[in-house]
N, CA, C, O and the ligand as a Tripos MOL2 file, in Angstrom:
@<TRIPOS>MOLECULE
protein
  241   239    61     0     0
PROTEIN
NO_CHARGES

@<TRIPOS>ATOM
      1 N           6.9110    7.1350  -81.9900 N.3       1 MET1
      2 CA          7.2320    5.9530  -82.7940 C.3       1 MET1
      3 C           6.1900    4.8630  -82.5000 C.2       1 MET1
      4 O           6.0060    4.4530  -81.3540 O.2       1 MET1
      5 N           5.5440    4.4250  -83.5170 N.am      2 ASP2
      6 CA          4.5410    3.3890  -83.3480 C.3       2 ASP2
      7 C           5.1680    2.0160  -83.4670 C.2       2 ASP2
      8 O           6.0900    1.7810  -84.2480 O.2       2 ASP2
      9 N           4.6330    1.1260  -82.6650 N.am      3 GLU3
     10 CA          5.1140   -0.2490  -82.6570 C.3       3 GLU3
     11 C           3.8710   -1.1280  -82.6080 C.2       3 GLU3
     12 O           2.8830   -0.7720  -81.9650 O.2       3 GLU3
     13 N           3.9130   -2.2480  -83.2680 N.am      4 THR4
     14 CA          2.7580   -3.1330  -83.1870 C.3       4 THR4
     15 C           3.0830   -4.3150  -82.2840 C.2       4 THR4
     16 O           4.2280   -4.7580  -82.1880 O.2       4 THR4
     17 N           2.0440   -4.8090  -81.6280 N.am      5 SER5
     18 CA          2.1540   -6.0060  -80.8220 C.3       5 SER5
     19 C           0.8740   -6.7970  -81.0650 C.2       5 SER5
     20 O          -0.0170   -6.3420  -81.7820 O.2       5 SER5
     21 N           0.7880   -7.9700  -80.4700 N.am      6 GLU6
     22 CA         -0.4400   -8.7150  -80.6870 C.3       6 GLU6
     23 C          -0.8350   -9.5150  -79.4650 C.2       6 GLU6
     24 O          -0.0110   -9.8510  -78.6150 O.2       6 GLU6
     25 N          -2.1310   -9.8110  -79.4050 N.am      7 TYR7
     26 CA         -2.6570  -10.6470  -78.3360 C.3       7 TYR7
     27 C          -3.6670  -11.6020  -78.9610 C.2       7 TYR7
     28 O          -4.1170  -11.4010  -80.0890 O.2       7 TYR7
     29 N          -4.0150  -12.6450  -78.2100 N.am      8 VAL8
     30 CA         -5.0170  -13.5980  -78.6780 C.3       8 VAL8
     31 C          -6.3270  -13.2980  -77.9630 C.2       8 VAL8
     32 O          -6.3910  -13.3010  -76.7330 O.2       8 VAL8
     33 N          -7.3510  -13.0430  -78.7340 N.am      9 CYS9
     34 CA         -8.6640  -12.7370  -78.1550 C.3       9 CYS9
     35 C          -9.1840  -13.9470  -77.3820 C.2       9 CYS9
     36 O          -9.2620  -15.0420  -77.9400 O.2       9 CYS9
     37 N          -9.5520  -13.7660  -76.0700 N.am     10 PRO10
     38 CA        -10.0630  -14.9080  -75.2900 C.3      10 PRO10
     39 C         -11.4690  -15.3230  -75.6900 C.2      10 PRO10
     40 O         -11.9270  -16.3960  -75.2990 O.2      10 PRO10
     41 N         -12.1570  -14.4990  -76.4560 N.am     11 HIS11
     42 CA        -13.5110  -14.8480  -76.8930 C.3      11 HIS11
     43 C         -13.4910  -15.7200  -78.1380 C.2      11 HIS11
     44 O         -14.2020  -16.7230  -78.2050 O.2      11 HIS11
     45 N         -12.6810  -15.3460  -79.1240 N.am     12 CYS12
     46 CA        -12.7470  -16.0460  -80.4140 C.3      12 CYS12
     47 C         -11.4340  -16.7250  -80.7890 C.2      12 CYS12
     48 O         -11.3990  -17.4850  -81.7560 O.2      12 CYS12
     49 N         -10.3480  -16.4700  -80.0480 N.am     13 GLY13
     50 CA         -9.0930  -17.1570  -80.3050 C.3      13 GLY13
     51 C          -8.2720  -16.5960  -81.4530 C.2      13 GLY13
     52 O          -7.2420  -17.1650  -81.8150 O.2      13 GLY13
     53 N          -8.7160  -15.4910  -82.0270 N.am     14 GLU14
     54 CA         -7.9660  -14.8880  -83.1260 C.3      14 GLU14
     55 C          -6.8010  -14.0500  -82.5870 C.2      14 GLU14
     56 O          -6.8870  -13.4710  -81.5040 O.2      14 GLU14
     57 N          -5.7210  -13.9960  -83.3550 N.am     15 SER15
     58 CA         -4.6150  -13.0980  -83.0250 C.3      15 SER15
     59 C          -4.9510  -11.7060  -83.5230 C.2      15 SER15
     60 O          -5.2680  -11.5060  -84.6960 O.2      15 SER15
     61 N          -4.8730  -10.7380  -82.6010 N.am     16 ILE16
     62 CA         -5.2330   -9.3590  -82.9160 C.3      16 ILE16
     63 C          -3.9700   -8.5040  -82.8620 C.2      16 ILE16
     64 O          -3.2730   -8.4930  -81.8470 O.2      16 ILE16
     65 N          -3.6770   -7.8050  -83.9240 N.am     17 GLN17
     66 CA         -2.5410   -6.8810  -83.9250 C.3      17 GLN17
     67 C          -3.0220   -5.5000  -83.5110 C.2      17 GLN17
     68 O          -4.0380   -5.0070  -84.0020 O.2      17 GLN17
     69 N          -2.2820   -4.8900  -82.6060 N.am     18 ILE18
     70 CA         -2.6170   -3.5290  -82.1940 C.3      18 ILE18
     71 C          -1.3600   -2.6730  -82.2280 C.2      18 ILE18
     72 O          -0.2430   -3.1840  -82.1570 O.2      18 ILE18
     73 N          -1.5570   -1.3740  -82.3380 N.am     19 VAL19
     74 CA         -0.4550   -0.4230  -82.2610 C.3      19 VAL19
     75 C          -0.2990   -0.0140  -80.8060 C.2      19 VAL19
     76 O          -1.2650    0.4010  -80.1660 O.2      19 VAL19
     77 N           0.9010   -0.1270  -80.2890 N.am     20 VAL20
     78 CA          1.1660    0.2570  -78.9030 C.3      20 VAL20
     79 C           2.1020    1.4620  -78.8940 C.2      20 VAL20
     80 O           2.9060    1.6480  -79.8070 O.2      20 VAL20
     81 N           1.9830    2.2770  -77.8450 N.am     21 ASP21
     82 CA          2.7560    3.5100  -77.7610 C.3      21 ASP21
     83 C           3.4430    3.5670  -76.3930 C.2      21 ASP21
     84 O           2.8080    3.8580  -75.3800 O.2      21 ASP21
     85 N           4.7320    3.2880  -76.3800 N.am     22 ALA22
     86 CA          5.4720    3.2520  -75.1150 C.3      22 ALA22
     87 C           5.5260    4.6160  -74.4420 C.2      22 ALA22
     88 O           5.7200    4.6830  -73.2290 O.2      22 ALA22
     89 N           5.3620    5.7010  -75.1840 N.am     23 SER23
     90 CA          5.4470    7.0390  -74.5920 C.3      23 SER23
     91 C           4.2190    7.3580  -73.7400 C.2      23 SER23
     92 O           4.2240    8.3440  -73.0030 O.2      23 SER23
     93 N           3.1640    6.5390  -73.8300 N.am     24 ALA24
     94 CA          1.9550    6.7730  -73.0370 C.3      24 ALA24
     95 C           2.0500    6.1720  -71.6390 C.2      24 ALA24
     96 O           1.1040    6.2930  -70.8620 O.2      24 ALA24
     97 N           3.1730    5.5240  -71.2960 N.am     25 GLY25
     98 CA          3.3410    4.9770  -69.9630 C.3      25 GLY25
     99 C           3.8300    3.5500  -70.0270 C.2      25 GLY25
    100 O           3.5640    2.8470  -71.0020 O.2      25 GLY25
    101 N           4.5520    3.1030  -68.9880 N.am     26 SER26
    102 CA          5.1390    1.7680  -69.0280 C.3      26 SER26
    103 C           4.1180    0.6770  -68.7470 C.2      26 SER26
    104 O           4.3300   -0.4790  -69.1130 O.2      26 SER26
    105 N           3.0070    1.0330  -68.0970 N.am     27 VAL27
    106 CA          1.9000    0.0940  -67.9160 C.3      27 VAL27
    107 C           0.6270    0.7930  -68.3460 C.2      27 VAL27
    108 O           0.3220    1.8880  -67.8740 O.2      27 VAL27
    109 N          -0.0990    0.1760  -69.2230 N.am     28 GLN28
    110 CA         -1.3280    0.7870  -69.7350 C.3      28 GLN28
    111 C          -2.4580   -0.2320  -69.6510 C.2      28 GLN28
    112 O          -2.3240   -1.3710  -70.0980 O.2      28 GLN28
    113 N          -3.5710    0.2000  -69.0700 N.am     29 ASP29
    114 CA         -4.7690   -0.6350  -68.9910 C.3      29 ASP29
    115 C          -5.8720    0.0050  -69.8140 C.2      29 ASP29
    116 O          -6.1640    1.1900  -69.6510 O.2      29 ASP29
    117 N          -6.4680   -0.7470  -70.6690 N.am     30 TYR30
    118 CA         -7.6580   -0.2310  -71.3210 C.3      30 TYR30
    119 C          -8.5070   -1.3530  -71.8830 C.2      30 TYR30
    120 O          -8.0700   -2.4980  -72.0000 O.2      30 TYR30
    121 N          -9.7280   -0.9940  -72.2250 N.am     31 VAL31
    122 CA        -10.6760   -1.9520  -72.7870 C.3      31 VAL31
    123 C         -10.7840   -1.6700  -74.2830 C.2      31 VAL31
    124 O         -10.9670   -0.5330  -74.7150 O.2      31 VAL31
    125 N         -10.6660   -2.7300  -75.0410 N.am     32 GLU32
    126 CA        -10.7810   -2.5920  -76.4870 C.3      32 GLU32
    127 C         -11.7090   -3.6890  -76.9990 C.2      32 GLU32
    128 O         -11.6400   -4.8360  -76.5590 O.2      32 GLU32
    129 N         -12.5690   -3.3200  -77.9260 N.am     33 ASP33
    130 CA        -13.4390   -4.3290  -78.5380 C.3      33 ASP33
    131 C         -12.6440   -5.1140  -79.5680 C.2      33 ASP33
    132 O         -11.9080   -4.5360  -80.3680 O.2      33 ASP33
    133 N         -12.7970   -6.4390  -79.5460 N.am     34 CYS34
    134 CA        -12.1370   -7.2820  -80.5290 C.3      34 CYS34
    135 C         -12.6410   -6.9310  -81.9340 C.2      34 CYS34
    136 O         -13.8510   -6.9040  -82.1580 O.2      34 CYS34
    137 N         -11.7470   -6.6650  -82.8700 N.am     35 PRO35
    138 CA        -12.2040   -6.3200  -84.2270 C.3      35 PRO35
    139 C         -12.7870   -7.5150  -84.9770 C.2      35 PRO35
    140 O         -13.4290   -7.3380  -86.0120 O.2      35 PRO35
    141 N         -12.5720   -8.7250  -84.4690 N.am     36 VAL36
    142 CA        -13.0820   -9.9160  -85.1480 C.3      36 VAL36
    143 C         -14.4810  -10.2750  -84.6240 C.2      36 VAL36
    144 O         -15.4150  -10.4370  -85.4100 O.2      36 VAL36
    145 N         -14.6250  -10.4000  -83.2790 N.am     37 CYS37
    146 CA        -15.8990  -10.8640  -82.7180 C.3      37 CYS37
    147 C         -16.6400   -9.7630  -81.9680 C.2      37 CYS37
    148 O         -17.7620   -9.9870  -81.5130 O.2      37 CYS37
    149 N         -16.0380   -8.5680  -81.8240 N.am     38 CYS38
    150 CA        -16.6920   -7.3900  -81.2380 C.3      38 CYS38
    151 C         -16.9570   -7.5110  -79.7410 C.2      38 CYS38
    152 O         -17.6910   -6.6930  -79.1860 O.2      38 CYS38
    153 N         -16.3770   -8.5150  -79.0680 N.am     39 ASN39
    154 CA        -16.5100   -8.6030  -77.6220 C.3      39 ASN39
    155 C         -15.4220   -7.7550  -76.9670 C.2      39 ASN39
    156 O         -14.3230   -7.6400  -77.5090 O.2      39 ASN39
    157 N         -15.7150   -7.1550  -75.8000 N.am     40 PRO40
    158 CA        -14.7250   -6.3120  -75.1390 C.3      40 PRO40
    159 C         -13.6560   -7.1290  -74.4250 C.2      40 PRO40
    160 O         -13.9560   -8.1380  -73.7880 O.2      40 PRO40
    161 N         -12.4200   -6.6900  -74.5360 N.am     41 ASN41
    162 CA        -11.2990   -7.3110  -73.8390 C.3      41 ASN41
    163 C         -10.6090   -6.2650  -72.9730 C.2      41 ASN41
    164 O         -10.4080   -5.1220  -73.3840 O.2      41 ASN41
    165 N         -10.2490   -6.6930  -71.7520 N.am     42 GLN42
    166 CA         -9.4620   -5.8360  -70.8670 C.3      42 GLN42
    167 C          -7.9840   -6.1100  -71.1470 C.2      42 GLN42
    168 O          -7.5000   -7.2180  -70.9140 O.2      42 GLN42
    169 N          -7.2860   -5.1220  -71.6370 N.am     43 LEU43
    170 CA         -5.8790   -5.2810  -71.9890 C.3      43 LEU43
    171 C          -4.9930   -4.5980  -70.9660 C.2      43 LEU43
    172 O          -5.2990   -3.5010  -70.4990 O.2      43 LEU43
    173 N          -3.9010   -5.2460  -70.6240 N.am     44 ARG44
    174 CA         -2.8370   -4.6100  -69.8350 C.3      44 ARG44
    175 C          -1.5630   -4.7430  -70.6460 C.2      44 ARG44
    176 O          -1.0950   -5.8480  -70.9190 O.2      44 ARG44
    177 N          -1.0120   -3.6080  -71.0230 N.am     45 ILE45
    178 CA          0.2020   -3.5880  -71.8380 C.3      45 ILE45
    179 C           1.3460   -3.0890  -70.9670 C.2      45 ILE45
    180 O           1.2600   -2.0230  -70.3580 O.2      45 ILE45
    181 N           2.4040   -3.8650  -70.9180 N.am     46 MET46
    182 CA          3.5730   -3.5060  -70.1100 C.3      46 MET46
    183 C           4.7990   -3.4390  -71.0140 C.2      46 MET46
    184 O           5.0030   -4.2940  -71.8760 O.2      46 MET46
    185 N           5.6020   -2.4150  -70.8000 N.am     47 PHE47
    186 CA          6.8190   -2.2490  -71.5810 C.3      47 PHE47
    187 C           8.0340   -2.5070  -70.7030 C.2      47 PHE47
    188 O           8.1150   -2.0170  -69.5760 O.2      47 PHE47
    189 N           8.9740   -3.2790  -71.2280 N.am     48 ASP48
    190 CA         10.2120   -3.4560  -70.4800 C.3      48 ASP48
    191 C          11.1800   -2.3160  -70.8210 C.2      48 ASP48
    192 O          10.8360   -1.3900  -71.5550 O.2      48 ASP48
    193 N          12.3930   -2.4030  -70.2740 N.am     49 ARG49
    194 CA         13.3270   -1.2910  -70.4370 C.3      49 ARG49
    195 C          13.7460   -1.0690  -71.8860 C.2      49 ARG49
    196 O          14.1150    0.0400  -72.2720 O.2      49 ARG49
    197 N          13.6870   -2.1240  -72.6780 N.am     50 GLU50
    198 CA         14.0030   -1.9710  -74.1040 C.3      50 GLU50
    199 C          12.8060   -1.4550  -74.9050 C.2      50 GLU50
    200 O          12.9090   -1.2170  -76.1080 O.2      50 GLU50
    201 N          11.6740   -1.2870  -74.2250 N.am     51 GLY51
    202 CA         10.4840   -0.8170  -74.9250 C.3      51 GLY51
    203 C           9.7020   -1.9230  -75.5890 C.2      51 GLY51
    204 O           8.8220   -1.6680  -76.4100 O.2      51 GLY51
    205 N          10.0280   -3.1740  -75.2270 N.am     52 TYR52
    206 CA          9.3000   -4.2910  -75.8050 C.3      52 TYR52
    207 C           7.9870   -4.4680  -75.0520 C.2      52 TYR52
    208 O           7.9690   -4.5010  -73.8210 O.2      52 TYR52
    209 N           6.9030   -4.5790  -75.7870 N.am     53 ALA53
    210 CA          5.5910   -4.6680  -75.1690 C.3      53 ALA53
    211 C           5.1980   -6.1130  -74.9150 C.2      53 ALA53
    212 O           5.4200   -6.9890  -75.7500 O.2      53 ALA53
    213 N           4.5980   -6.3540  -73.7250 N.am     54 SER54
    214 CA          3.9280   -7.6280  -73.5000 C.3      54 SER54
    215 C           2.4980   -7.3210  -73.0880 C.2      54 SER54
    216 O           2.2430   -6.3410  -72.3890 O.2      54 SER54
    217 N           1.5820   -8.1490  -73.5160 N.am     55 ILE55
    218 CA          0.1640   -7.8760  -73.3210 C.3      55 ILE55
    219 C          -0.4880   -9.0060  -72.5570 C.2      55 ILE55
    220 O          -0.3540  -10.1760  -72.9150 O.2      55 ILE55
    221 N          -1.2090   -8.6380  -71.4820 N.am     56 GLN56
    222 CA         -2.0840   -9.5890  -70.8020 C.3      56 GLN56
    223 C          -3.5050   -9.2300  -71.1950 C.2      56 GLN56
    224 O          -3.8460   -8.0510  -71.2880 O.2      56 GLN56
    225 N          -4.3210  -10.2190  -71.4210 N.am     57 VAL57
    226 CA         -5.6970   -9.9430  -71.8380 C.3      57 VAL57
    227 C          -6.6580  -10.8290  -71.0760 C.2      57 VAL57
    228 O          -6.4050  -12.0160  -70.8690 O.2      57 VAL57
    229 N          -7.7760  -10.2300  -70.6590 N.am     58 GLU58
    230 CA         -8.8520  -10.9610  -70.0120 C.3      58 GLU58
    231 C         -10.1570  -10.5400  -70.6560 C.2      58 GLU58
    232 O         -10.3010   -9.3960  -71.0890 O.2      58 GLU58
    233 N         -11.1090  -11.4580  -70.7220 N.am     59 PRO59
    234 CA        -12.4220  -11.0350  -71.2080 C.3      59 PRO59
    235 C         -13.0270  -10.0110  -70.2640 C.2      59 PRO59
    236 O         -12.9680  -10.1900  -69.0470 O.2      59 PRO59
    237 N         -13.5960   -8.9640  -70.7850 N.am     60 SER60
    238 CA        -14.1280   -7.9010  -69.9480 C.3      60 SER60
    239 C         -15.6300   -8.0800  -69.7380 C.2      60 SER60
    240 O         -16.2580   -7.2730  -69.0530 O.2      60 SER60
    241 ZN        -12.5060  -11.8830  -80.6140 Zn       61 ZN61
@<TRIPOS>BOND
     1     1     2 1
     2     2     3 1
     3     3     4 2
     4     3     5 am
     5     5     6 1
     6     6     7 1
     7     7     8 2
     8     7     9 am
     9     9    10 1
    10    10    11 1
    11    11    12 2
    12    11    13 am
    13    13    14 1
    14    14    15 1
    15    15    16 2
    16    15    17 am
    17    17    18 1
    18    18    19 1
    19    19    20 2
    20    19    21 am
    21    21    22 1
    22    22    23 1
    23    23    24 2
    24    23    25 am
    25    25    26 1
    26    26    27 1
    27    27    28 2
    28    27    29 am
    29    29    30 1
    30    30    31 1
    31    31    32 2
    32    31    33 am
    33    33    34 1
    34    34    35 1
    35    35    36 2
    36    35    37 am
    37    37    38 1
    38    38    39 1
    39    39    40 2
    40    39    41 am
    41    41    42 1
    42    42    43 1
    43    43    44 2
    44    43    45 am
    45    45    46 1
    46    46    47 1
    47    47    48 2
    48    47    49 am
    49    49    50 1
    50    50    51 1
    51    51    52 2
    52    51    53 am
    53    53    54 1
    54    54    55 1
    55    55    56 2
    56    55    57 am
    57    57    58 1
    58    58    59 1
    59    59    60 2
    60    59    61 am
    61    61    62 1
    62    62    63 1
    63    63    64 2
    64    63    65 am
    65    65    66 1
    66    66    67 1
    67    67    68 2
    68    67    69 am
    69    69    70 1
    70    70    71 1
    71    71    72 2
    72    71    73 am
    73    73    74 1
    74    74    75 1
    75    75    76 2
    76    75    77 am
    77    77    78 1
    78    78    79 1
    79    79    80 2
    80    79    81 am
    81    81    82 1
    82    82    83 1
    83    83    84 2
    84    83    85 am
    85    85    86 1
    86    86    87 1
    87    87    88 2
    88    87    89 am
    89    89    90 1
    90    90    91 1
    91    91    92 2
    92    91    93 am
    93    93    94 1
    94    94    95 1
    95    95    96 2
    96    95    97 am
    97    97    98 1
    98    98    99 1
    99    99   100 2
   100    99   101 am
   101   101   102 1
   102   102   103 1
   103   103   104 2
   104   103   105 am
   105   105   106 1
   106   106   107 1
   107   107   108 2
   108   107   109 am
   109   109   110 1
   110   110   111 1
   111   111   112 2
   112   111   113 am
   113   113   114 1
   114   114   115 1
   115   115   116 2
   116   115   117 am
   117   117   118 1
   118   118   119 1
   119   119   120 2
   120   119   121 am
   121   121   122 1
   122   122   123 1
   123   123   124 2
   124   123   125 am
   125   125   126 1
   126   126   127 1
   127   127   128 2
   128   127   129 am
   129   129   130 1
   130   130   131 1
   131   131   132 2
   132   131   133 am
   133   133   134 1
   134   134   135 1
   135   135   136 2
   136   135   137 am
   137   137   138 1
   138   138   139 1
   139   139   140 2
   140   139   141 am
   141   141   142 1
   142   142   143 1
   143   143   144 2
   144   143   145 am
   145   145   146 1
   146   146   147 1
   147   147   148 2
   148   147   149 am
   149   149   150 1
   150   150   151 1
   151   151   152 2
   152   151   153 am
   153   153   154 1
   154   154   155 1
   155   155   156 2
   156   155   157 am
   157   157   158 1
   158   158   159 1
   159   159   160 2
   160   159   161 am
   161   161   162 1
   162   162   163 1
   163   163   164 2
   164   163   165 am
   165   165   166 1
   166   166   167 1
   167   167   168 2
   168   167   169 am
   169   169   170 1
   170   170   171 1
   171   171   172 2
   172   171   173 am
   173   173   174 1
   174   174   175 1
   175   175   176 2
   176   175   177 am
   177   177   178 1
   178   178   179 1
   179   179   180 2
   180   179   181 am
   181   181   182 1
   182   182   183 1
   183   183   184 2
   184   183   185 am
   185   185   186 1
   186   186   187 1
   187   187   188 2
   188   187   189 am
   189   189   190 1
   190   190   191 1
   191   191   192 2
   192   191   193 am
   193   193   194 1
   194   194   195 1
   195   195   196 2
   196   195   197 am
   197   197   198 1
   198   198   199 1
   199   199   200 2
   200   199   201 am
   201   201   202 1
   202   202   203 1
   203   203   204 2
   204   203   205 am
   205   205   206 1
   206   206   207 1
   207   207   208 2
   208   207   209 am
   209   209   210 1
   210   210   211 1
   211   211   212 2
   212   211   213 am
   213   213   214 1
   214   214   215 1
   215   215   216 2
   216   215   217 am
   217   217   218 1
   218   218   219 1
   219   219   220 2
   220   219   221 am
   221   221   222 1
   222   222   223 1
   223   223   224 2
   224   223   225 am
   225   225   226 1
   226   226   227 1
   227   227   228 2
   228   227   229 am
   229   229   230 1
   230   230   231 1
   231   231   232 2
   232   231   233 am
   233   233   234 1
   234   234   235 1
   235   235   236 2
   236   235   237 am
   237   237   238 1
   238   238   239 1
   239   239   240 2
@<TRIPOS>SUBSTRUCTURE
     1 MET1         2 RESIDUE 1 A MET
     2 ASP2         6 RESIDUE 1 A ASP
     3 GLU3        10 RESIDUE 1 A GLU
     4 THR4        14 RESIDUE 1 A THR
     5 SER5        18 RESIDUE 1 A SER
     6 GLU6        22 RESIDUE 1 A GLU
     7 TYR7        26 RESIDUE 1 A TYR
     8 VAL8        30 RESIDUE 1 A VAL
     9 CYS9        34 RESIDUE 1 A CYS
    10 PRO10       38 RESIDUE 1 A PRO
    11 HIS11       42 RESIDUE 1 A HIS
    12 CYS12       46 RESIDUE 1 A CYS
    13 GLY13       50 RESIDUE 1 A GLY
    14 GLU14       54 RESIDUE 1 A GLU
    15 SER15       58 RESIDUE 1 A SER
    16 ILE16       62 RESIDUE 1 A ILE
    17 GLN17       66 RESIDUE 1 A GLN
    18 ILE18       70 RESIDUE 1 A ILE
    19 VAL19       74 RESIDUE 1 A VAL
    20 VAL20       78 RESIDUE 1 A VAL
    21 ASP21       82 RESIDUE 1 A ASP
    22 ALA22       86 RESIDUE 1 A ALA
    23 SER23       90 RESIDUE 1 A SER
    24 ALA24       94 RESIDUE 1 A ALA
    25 GLY25       98 RESIDUE 1 A GLY
    26 SER26      102 RESIDUE 1 A SER
    27 VAL27      106 RESIDUE 1 A VAL
    28 GLN28      110 RESIDUE 1 A GLN
    29 ASP29      114 RESIDUE 1 A ASP
    30 TYR30      118 RESIDUE 1 A TYR
    31 VAL31      122 RESIDUE 1 A VAL
    32 GLU32      126 RESIDUE 1 A GLU
    33 ASP33      130 RESIDUE 1 A ASP
    34 CYS34      134 RESIDUE 1 A CYS
    35 PRO35      138 RESIDUE 1 A PRO
    36 VAL36      142 RESIDUE 1 A VAL
    37 CYS37      146 RESIDUE 1 A CYS
    38 CYS38      150 RESIDUE 1 A CYS
    39 ASN39      154 RESIDUE 1 A ASN
    40 PRO40      158 RESIDUE 1 A PRO
    41 ASN41      162 RESIDUE 1 A ASN
    42 GLN42      166 RESIDUE 1 A GLN
    43 LEU43      170 RESIDUE 1 A LEU
    44 ARG44      174 RESIDUE 1 A ARG
    45 ILE45      178 RESIDUE 1 A ILE
    46 MET46      182 RESIDUE 1 A MET
    47 PHE47      186 RESIDUE 1 A PHE
    48 ASP48      190 RESIDUE 1 A ASP
    49 ARG49      194 RESIDUE 1 A ARG
    50 GLU50      198 RESIDUE 1 A GLU
    51 GLY51      202 RESIDUE 1 A GLY
    52 TYR52      206 RESIDUE 1 A TYR
    53 ALA53      210 RESIDUE 1 A ALA
    54 SER54      214 RESIDUE 1 A SER
    55 ILE55      218 RESIDUE 1 A ILE
    56 GLN56      222 RESIDUE 1 A GLN
    57 VAL57      226 RESIDUE 1 A VAL
    58 GLU58      230 RESIDUE 1 A GLU
    59 PRO59      234 RESIDUE 1 A PRO
    60 SER60      238 RESIDUE 1 A SER
    61 ZN61       241 GROUP 0 **** ****
């Protein structure tokens, strides 16, 4: 089941929507290039018990 969440890019300030997958683990770290400004962001996605995603983002 796909779910979308969003984060604010620290480089350009745009809100970025991404598809998150809770079945891939309750904490997921990965680097994704911002689709707006193309700078890399280090994302940490955490799921709570209800499967709600929260995202921490740092410039990579
Ligand atoms: Zn950006």
